[in-house]
N, C-alpha and C positions, 0 to 999 in steps of 0.2 A: 611065357610060362616059366622059363628058367628064372627070370627075375622074381616072379611070384613065389616060386618054390624056395627062393633064397631068403624070403622074409618070414618072420614069425607068423604074420597074417597078411593077406593081400586080397584085394577084390579087383576084378577086371570089369571095366565099365565101357560099354559100347558107345562109340562116337561115329558110327556109320549110318547114313540116312536111309539105306536100304535094309540093313540088318535089324532095324528097329521093328520091322513089320513081321507079324506072325505068319503072314501069307507068303513071305519070300524066304523060305529056308534054303532051298537049293540055289536059286538064282542070285541070292546075296552071298552065297558061300558062308553061311552062318556056321560057327564052329559046332562040331558034334559033341556029344557028352564025353566021348573018349578024348577028344582034343582039349576039352576043358580040364581034364586031369584032376578033377575033384576041387579045383579052385572056384570059388563063387564067381559067377558072371552075372552082370546086371544090365538091363535095358536091351537085351537081345530078344527080338520077337515080342516086345512089350506092348506094341500098338496093334490093334486090329486094322486091317487094310481099309476098312470103311471110314477110319478116322485119320485125317492128315496129321502128321507129326511135324510141326514147324520147328525152326531153330529155337524159338522161345519155349515151346513145349518141351523139347528135349533138354534145354539148358536148365529148366526148372526141375525136371526129374533127375538130371545128373547132379545138380546141386544137393538134392536130398540124398542121393546115393553116396556122394563124396562125404557129406557131413556124417552120415551113418557110419561110413568106414572109419573116419577119424574118431568118432565117438567110441568105436569098438577097438581102437588101437591098430587098425589095419591100414596098409598102404593102398590107396586107390590108383589103379593104373588105367588110364584112358587109352583106348586103341581105336583107330578108324581113320578114314580118309576124308571126312566131311569137314573141311576147314571152316565153313561158316558156323557149324555147330560149336567148334572149339572157340572161335573168336567171340561168339555170342555168350558162351559160358564165362569167359574170362573178362571180356570188355563190356558186357551188358548189351542191351538191345535198344534201338532207337524207339522212342515213344510215339510212333506214327499213329494218328487217329484212324479209326475204321474208314475204309474207302467207300465213297458213295457208290452203291451198286450200279446206278445208271451210268456213272462215269466209267466204272470198270468194264461194263459191257461195251460201251462205245470204244474204249481204248483197245480192248482185246479183239474187236471186230476189224480193226485197221490192218491192212497189209504191213508187214514189218518195215518196208521202206518208207511208208507214209508215217508210221509211228516214230521211226528214227528221225525223220525230217521235223516232225512236230516236237520231239524231245530236244533237238538242236536249237529250236527257237525258245522253248520253255525252260530248259535246264542245260545250257551248253556245256557246263563243267562236267555234269554226269555223262552226257552224251559222248564227250571226248574220251571217257574211260571205258566205253563199251564198244564192242564190235558191232558194225551195222546190221549183222544178221542175228544178234543175240536176242531172239524174240522175247524170252521170259523177262530178262532184266530191263530191256527197253520198255516193255509194257508196264512193269512195276514202277519204274522211275517216272513214267509219264502219268500214270494214274495217281501217283502220290502228289506230284506238283499240281495237277489239275484239281484234285479233290481237296487238298489241304491249303493250296496257295503258297506252299513253301517247297524248295527243292530238297532232294535227299540229303545234301550236305548239312542243311539246317537241322534236320532230325538226327542225323548221325552224331552231331556235336553234342547232343543231349543224352547220350547213352546212359542207361540206368540198369542196375541189378547185377553187374558183373562181379565175380568172386576173385578176380585176379589180384586184387589188393589185399586179400586176407588169407591167401594160401601160398605156399612155396611151390613153385612149378619148375620141374626139370623136364625138358622136352628134347626130342630128336625127330628130325624130319628125314624120312627115308626117300632118297631120290636115285634109284639104281639106273644103270646104263639103259637107254631107251630100247635098243634092239633086244636086249635080254628081257626087259619087262614086257615088250609087245609079244614076244614069243610065248611068254608065260600067260599073257592074256588069251591068246589063241588056244593054248592047251587047256586052260581053265574053262573057257566057254564050251569047248567040245566035251570036256569031262562032265560039266553040269548037264549038258543036253542028254548025255547017256545015263545020268544019275537021277532022273526024275523031273527035270525042268518042264518037259511037255505035260506031264501029269499035274504038276504044280500050277501051271498056267490054265489048264483045263478046269481045275477046281476053282481058280480065281475067277475065270469068266462065268462060271456057273452062279456066282454071287451077284452078277449083273450090277456091278458097282459103277459109279460115275467115272467115265473114262478120263476125266481131268484130275482124278485123285493121284497123288504121287505113286502109290503102289501100282497103278495101271500104266504109269509112264516109266517104270524102272527098265533098265537095260535088260533085254531078253524077253520081257513080256510082249512087247510089240512084235518081235520077230517070231516068237512061238505062235502068237495069235494069227499072224499072217499065214503061217504054215497050216494051222488048224482050219483057217477059212479058205484054204486052197489058193491063196494069192502068191505063195512061194512054195517051192519044194524044200525039203529038209536041208539039202546041201546049201542052197542059196540063203536060207534063214540062218544057218550056222555062220556062214561067211558074213552076213549082215550084222549079226550079233557080235561077232568077233571084231568087226570094224568099229562098231559103236563103242565097244569096250576100249579099244585102243584110242579112239577119239576122246573118250572121257579121261583116260589116263593122261593124254596130252594136255587137256585143260587143267587137270590137277597139277601137273608140273608148273604151269604158269601161275596158278593160284598159290601153291606152296612157296614158290620162289618170291612172289611179290607181296603176299598178304600175311604170311606168318611173321612173327617178330624177327628182326634181323639178327638177334643174338642167339636164336635157336640154331644149334648145329645142323647142317645138312650133310648127310652121309650118302655117298654115291657108290660105295663098294657093293658088290653083289652078295657076298656071303655074310649076312649080318650076324647069323648065329655064332660064327667063329670069332666075332669081335668082342673081346672082353670089355672094351671101353663103353659099350652100350649100357651094360648093367651098372657100370661105375657112375654113369650120368645120374642115376637115380638114388645114389647114396648121399645122405645128408650128414 
């Protein structure tokens, strides 16, 4: 916000895969109107929970928002922790054909150990880059190679649609000290629980949406649902949600360290607001 106020015009664009959903205001910690401070914000709560927002969907919308900002003479500032969204926007998306529904059903019915063993045979290069318990990515890689006859690497080499070659990008990756971050994760989840998370999930459940939709698998939704169903007490649900948040933060560390461009600076200091060099990174 300090950077936005320092510009003649600026637009903040969301790049967080949970904050895109209108149904996840509290549990995604979406900024409030007061926190937005009058600066235009785009793609926050832009998708109804009944519609999955893929990385390609978001990148298409973000491209429109960025182009509109440039046309208006405004600085677009992307914020958020979903690295896949950012990479898809800049590098493009692999043109993977639609997956055969029968193959998808077969793959997703497999226990993760069996799916991983099958992936080792079908696409050993991809399997080597995945944890044996990474259910989602293992299933995706296996269904791609079985449905298309080509491994993920084949499709990734043909990425199309990225805007990285036509925009000037100045970025910073925030990687604070872990114990400090984990303590903030715990405080934030407890605060969200007290600030309407239970009511938010109750309203979401009343919509009777497909449980496989991303909005239904967001951190916090499962834990609150378990409490509402009587499977956990509130204390246990809060502890479980806090642990899930910390686990996600740990995975983000790995992603940001290995998947973001190597020349993007990584900052590990705690008090980012006090660091004037952050704003200077965005001055052209």
